[in-house]
C-alpha positions as CSV (number, residue, x, y, z in Angstrom):
1,X,-0.2,-0.3,0.0
2,X,3.1,2.4,0.9
3,X,4.1,1.8,-2.8
4,X,1.0,2.5,-4.1
5,X,0.8,5.8,-2.3
6,X,4.2,6.8,-3.5
7,X,3.1,6.4,-7.2
8,X,0.0,8.1,-6.7
9,X,1.6,11.0,-5.2
10,X,4.6,11.0,-7.8
11,X,1.9,10.9,-10.3
12,X,0.2,14.1,-9.0
13,X,3.4,16.1,-8.9
14,X,3.9,15.0,-12.2
15,X,0.8,16.8,-13.1
16,X,1.3,19.5,-11.4
17,X,4.8,20.5,-12.5
18,X,3.4,20.1,-16.7
19,X,0.8,22.3,-15.5
20,X,3.0,25.1,-14.1
21,X,5.3,24.6,-16.3
22,X,3.0,25.6,-19.0
23,X,1.6,28.3,-17.5
24,X,5.1,29.6,-16.9
25,X,5.7,29.3,-20.9
26,X,2.3,31.4,-21.2
27,X,3.7,33.9,-18.7
28,X,7.3,34.1,-20.2
29,X,5.9,34.6,-23.9
30,X,3.6,37.3,-24.7
31,X,0.5,36.6,-27.0
32,X,2.4,38.5,-30.0
33,X,6.0,36.8,-29.5
34,X,4.3,33.2,-29.8
35,X,2.2,34.6,-32.8
36,X,6.2,35.9,-34.6
37,X,7.9,33.0,-33.3
38,X,5.4,30.6,-35.1
39,X,5.8,32.7,-38.5
40,X,9.4,32.3,-37.8
41,X,9.3,28.8,-37.5
42,X,7.3,28.1,-40.5
43,X,9.4,30.2,-42.6
44,X,12.5,28.3,-41.6
45,X,11.1,25.2,-42.6
46,X,12.2,23.4,-46.0
47,X,8.3,21.5,-46.4
48,X,5.4,22.0,-45.5
49,X,2.1,20.5,-47.0
50,X,-1.7,22.0,-46.3
51,X,-5.2,21.7,-46.7
52,X,-7.7,24.6,-47.1
53,X,-11.3,25.6,-47.6
54,X,-12.7,29.0,-48.2
55,X,-16.7,29.8,-48.8
56,X,-18.7,33.3,-49.3
57,X,-21.7,34.1,-47.3
58,X,-23.8,37.0,-48.6
59,X,-25.9,38.7,-46.0
60,X,-26.0,36.3,-43.2
61,X,-27.5,34.0,-45.9
62,X,-26.2,30.1,-46.3
63,X,-22.7,29.9,-47.8
64,X,-23.1,30.4,-51.6
65,X,-19.7,29.4,-53.2
66,X,-17.3,27.2,-51.4
67,X,-13.7,25.8,-52.8
68,X,-10.7,23.4,-51.7
69,X,-7.1,24.0,-52.2
70,X,-4.4,22.4,-51.5
71,X,-0.6,23.1,-51.4
72,X,3.0,21.5,-51.0
73,X,5.7,23.8,-50.2
74,X,9.3,21.7,-51.0
75,X,13.0,22.9,-51.0
76,X,11.9,26.0,-48.8
77,X,10.6,28.3,-51.4
78,X,9.0,26.4,-54.1
79,X,5.1,25.8,-53.8
80,X,2.8,24.4,-55.9
81,X,-1.1,24.8,-55.0
82,X,-4.2,23.1,-56.6
83,X,-7.8,25.1,-56.3
84,X,-11.0,23.4,-57.1
85,X,-14.6,22.3,-55.8
86,X,-14.4,19.5,-53.2
87,X,-15.7,16.9,-55.6
88,X,-12.8,17.8,-57.9
89,X,-10.2,17.4,-55.6
90,X,-11.5,14.2,-53.9
91,X,-11.2,12.7,-57.4
92,X,-7.8,13.7,-57.4
93,X,-7.2,11.9,-54.1
94,X,-5.5,13.6,-51.0
95,X,-1.9,14.7,-51.5
96,X,-0.8,11.4,-53.9
97,X,-1.8,13.8,-57.4
98,X,-0.3,16.7,-55.5
99,X,3.2,14.8,-54.8
100,X,3.2,13.3,-58.3
101,X,2.1,16.5,-59.8
102,X,-1.0,15.1,-62.0
103,X,-3.8,17.1,-62.6
104,X,-7.7,16.1,-63.2
105,X,-10.2,18.4,-64.8
106,X,-11.8,21.2,-62.9
107,X,-8.4,21.6,-61.0
108,X,-6.6,24.8,-60.8
109,X,-2.9,24.4,-60.2
110,X,-0.5,27.0,-59.8
111,X,3.3,27.3,-59.0
112,X,4.5,30.2,-56.8
113,X,8.9,30.9,-55.8
114,X,9.3,33.2,-53.1
115,X,12.2,35.9,-54.4
116,X,13.1,38.6,-51.9
117,X,10.5,37.5,-49.3
118,X,7.7,37.6,-51.9
119,X,5.9,35.0,-53.7
120,X,6.1,35.0,-57.6
121,X,3.5,33.4,-59.5
122,X,5.1,31.4,-62.4
123,X,3.4,30.8,-65.6
124,X,3.7,26.6,-66.7
125,X,2.9,25.7,-70.5
126,X,-0.3,24.2,-69.3
127,X,-1.5,26.5,-66.8
128,X,-4.2,28.9,-68.7
129,X,-2.9,32.5,-68.3
130,X,-6.3,34.0,-67.0
131,X,-5.2,31.6,-64.0
132,X,-1.9,32.9,-63.3
133,X,-1.7,34.8,-60.1
134,X,-4.8,34.1,-59.0
135,X,-4.2,31.9,-56.2
136,X,-1.5,34.4,-54.4
137,X,-4.4,35.7,-51.7
138,X,-5.4,31.7,-50.6
139,X,-1.7,31.0,-49.9
140,X,-1.5,30.7,-46.0
141,X,1.9,31.4,-45.8
142,X,2.1,34.5,-47.6
143,X,-0.9,35.4,-45.6
144,X,0.9,34.8,-42.2
145,X,4.0,36.6,-43.3
146,X,2.2,39.5,-44.3
147,X,-0.5,39.5,-41.4
148,X,2.8,39.7,-39.4
149,X,4.0,43.0,-40.2
150,X,0.4,44.9,-39.9
151,X,-1.0,46.8,-37.3
152,X,-3.1,44.2,-35.0
153,X,-4.2,43.3,-31.6
154,X,-3.3,40.0,-30.7
155,X,-4.5,37.7,-27.6
156,X,-5.0,34.3,-26.3
157,X,-8.3,32.6,-26.9
158,X,-9.3,30.5,-23.5
159,X,-10.2,26.6,-23.9
160,X,-7.5,25.6,-26.3
161,X,-7.2,21.8,-26.9
162,X,-4.6,20.3,-24.8
163,X,-1.0,21.1,-25.9
164,X,-1.9,24.2,-28.1
165,X,-2.1,27.9,-28.0
166,X,-4.7,29.6,-29.9
167,X,-3.9,33.3,-30.6
168,X,-6.3,35.6,-32.0
169,X,-5.2,38.3,-34.3
170,X,-7.4,41.3,-35.5
171,X,-5.9,43.8,-38.1
172,X,-6.9,47.5,-37.5
173,X,-9.6,48.2,-39.8
174,X,-7.9,50.6,-41.9
175,X,-5.1,48.1,-41.9
176,X,-7.2,45.3,-43.4
177,X,-9.1,47.7,-45.6
178,X,-5.5,48.4,-47.2
179,X,-4.5,45.3,-47.1
180,X,-7.7,43.6,-49.0
181,X,-7.6,46.6,-51.4
182,X,-3.4,45.6,-52.2
183,X,-4.5,42.0,-52.5
184,X,-7.3,42.3,-54.7
185,X,-5.2,45.0,-56.6
186,X,-2.5,42.3,-57.3
187,X,-5.2,40.0,-59.0
188,X,-6.6,42.7,-60.9
189,X,-3.4,43.9,-62.2
190,X,-2.4,40.1,-63.0
191,X,-5.3,40.2,-65.8
192,X,-4.3,43.7,-67.4
193,X,-0.9,42.3,-69.3
194,X,-2.7,39.1,-69.9
195,X,-5.3,41.2,-72.0
196,X,-2.5,42.8,-73.7
197,X,-1.0,39.3,-74.6
198,X,-4.2,38.4,-75.9
199,X,-3.9,41.6,-77.8
200,X,-1.1,40.7,-79.8
201,X,-2.3,37.2,-80.5
202,X,-5.1,38.9,-82.1
203,X,-4.6,41.7,-83.5
204,X,-6.3,41.7,-87.1
205,X,-9.5,40.1,-85.6
206,X,-10.1,41.2,-82.4
207,X,-8.7,44.5,-81.8
208,X,-12.7,46.2,-81.1
209,X,-13.0,43.2,-78.4
210,X,-9.7,43.7,-76.7
211,X,-10.2,47.6,-76.3
212,X,-13.7,46.5,-75.0
213,X,-12.0,44.1,-72.6
214,X,-9.4,47.1,-71.4
215,X,-12.7,48.9,-70.7
216,X,-14.2,46.8,-69.0
217,X,-11.0,46.1,-66.7
218,X,-10.7,49.9,-66.0
219,X,-14.1,50.1,-64.9
220,X,-13.6,47.0,-63.0
221,X,-10.8,48.4,-61.2
222,X,-12.7,51.9,-60.7
223,X,-15.8,50.2,-59.3
224,X,-13.8,48.1,-56.7
225,X,-11.7,50.8,-55.6
226,X,-15.4,53.0,-55.2
227,X,-17.1,49.9,-53.3
228,X,-13.8,49.7,-50.8
229,X,-13.7,53.1,-50.0
230,X,-17.3,53.4,-48.8
231,X,-17.1,49.8,-47.0
232,X,-16.2,48.6,-43.8
233,X,-13.6,46.3,-43.6
234,X,-13.3,43.8,-40.1
235,X,-10.8,40.8,-40.7
236,X,-10.4,38.1,-37.5
237,X,-8.2,35.5,-37.5
238,X,-7.5,32.3,-35.3
239,X,-4.0,30.5,-35.5
240,X,-3.8,27.0,-33.3
241,X,-0.1,26.8,-32.7
242,X,1.4,23.4,-31.2
243,X,3.2,24.2,-27.5
244,X,5.8,21.8,-28.2
245,X,7.3,22.9,-31.9
246,X,5.8,26.3,-32.2
247,X,4.7,25.7,-35.3
248,X,0.9,26.5,-36.7
249,X,-1.6,23.5,-36.8
250,X,-4.3,25.5,-38.1
251,X,-5.3,29.0,-39.5
252,X,-9.2,30.5,-39.5
253,X,-10.3,33.4,-40.7
254,X,-13.4,36.1,-41.4
255,X,-12.8,38.7,-43.3
256,X,-16.7,40.9,-43.4
257,X,-17.2,43.6,-45.5
258,X,-20.4,46.3,-44.9
259,X,-21.3,48.5,-47.1
260,X,-24.2,50.9,-47.5
261,X,-26.1,50.1,-50.9
262,X,-28.5,52.2,-52.9
263,X,-31.6,51.6,-50.8
264,X,-29.5,52.4,-47.6
265,X,-30.1,48.5,-46.7
266,X,-26.6,47.4,-45.4
267,X,-25.0,44.9,-47.4
268,X,-22.6,42.1,-45.6
269,X,-20.4,39.8,-47.3
270,X,-17.8,37.4,-45.6
271,X,-14.9,35.3,-47.0
272,X,-14.4,32.2,-44.5
273,X,-11.4,30.1,-44.8
274,X,-9.9,27.3,-42.7
275,X,-6.3,25.9,-43.3
276,X,-4.8,23.0,-42.0
277,X,-1.0,22.7,-41.6
278,X,1.2,19.4,-41.8
279,X,4.1,17.4,-42.6
280,X,6.7,19.8,-41.6
281,X,10.1,19.1,-42.6
């Protein structure tokens, strides 16, 4: 009986030490330090895979559009991403096709190269030019790197699963709007040179059509800027971090855009994303 009491006491002491050590880590680092260490740790990895989902919700109604995407980072600076419907990606298979560079119909793929801290979309021979650069906004590695530079508030969330931290990150509204505008303009700017490429390919037969395309592009940029100027943008991220490794496990976000429409009603759209990271090397 005596040895049983000793084992029970030792077990209790071990649990107390574990709890206290976890609390000590929480006190040792601020939420911002934990977040920055997680981003830095990810940036130092040679290989990462991730799978994500994104959906759009309008005026609180059920989701109208939903897509999935997958990515594989290799050699530290090379990233390939797949994007499509859940059904198309299921047909393609989990990570087998991603690793073997096999692509199913209905699945967009794109390659990126990190150069001087920026992710550059690469045009491949079998990628439609209108797709080039359009997946950049859904690159979660880039998203965390850019989020790290914004003015924001960071705090710890309660109720995290054992062995994890959950950090809540909310960019200041002005920073969130500016960041969203920059990313949307990057996407629009990928279309402009592609329109010029089309012009050179169809100079004789489609000159009038290409002029109309350029006018549509210019008007779309103006409309987008005008809508954003009169919109309120709020974005909140939740990053789940492994306490042992300090690396990100999950990233979720909701970017909500609110604006007054013609009849003075409030129109709201929300872009919701969920990403899971694994296979760190």
